[in-house]
C-alpha positions, 0 to 999 in steps of 0.5 A, a space after each residue: 033818209 031811207 034805210 037799207 030796206 027803203 023804208 023810213 028810219 022808224 021801220 028799221 027800228 022794228 029790228 033789234 039793235 043787235 042783229 043775228 046774221 039772218 036778221 042782218 041779211 033780211 035788213 039788207 035784202 041779201 042772202 045769208 051766205 052772201 053776207 057771211 062772205 062779206 064778213 069773211 072778206 072784211 067788207 062789212 062791219 061785224 062783231 064776233 064773239 071771242 073764240 066763237 063762230 057766232 057773228 053779230 051786227 049792230 043795226 045802226 052800223 049796218 045802216 051807216 055802212 049802206 049809206 056810205 056805199 057809192 052808187 045811185 040812190 034809187 030809193 022811193 024817197 030819192 025819187 020824191 026829192 028829185 021831183 021837188 
């Protein structure tokens, strides 16, 4: 199954297990400010340091979250599956 960036799961492993906001936004192909808004609205799994403003994301949680989102799978691997 593809990762959020449409690559193989091995490609997602190039990202560390714990992601900064910038890396998470890159993985998800969204703007950093959009990702921050999603965190504020509680729409995406994120972790804050106690008493701090820093946010961190678990790579595997983000991948699972994307896969759980409703919608049509338009990834290249989905097209391959449809043709088989």
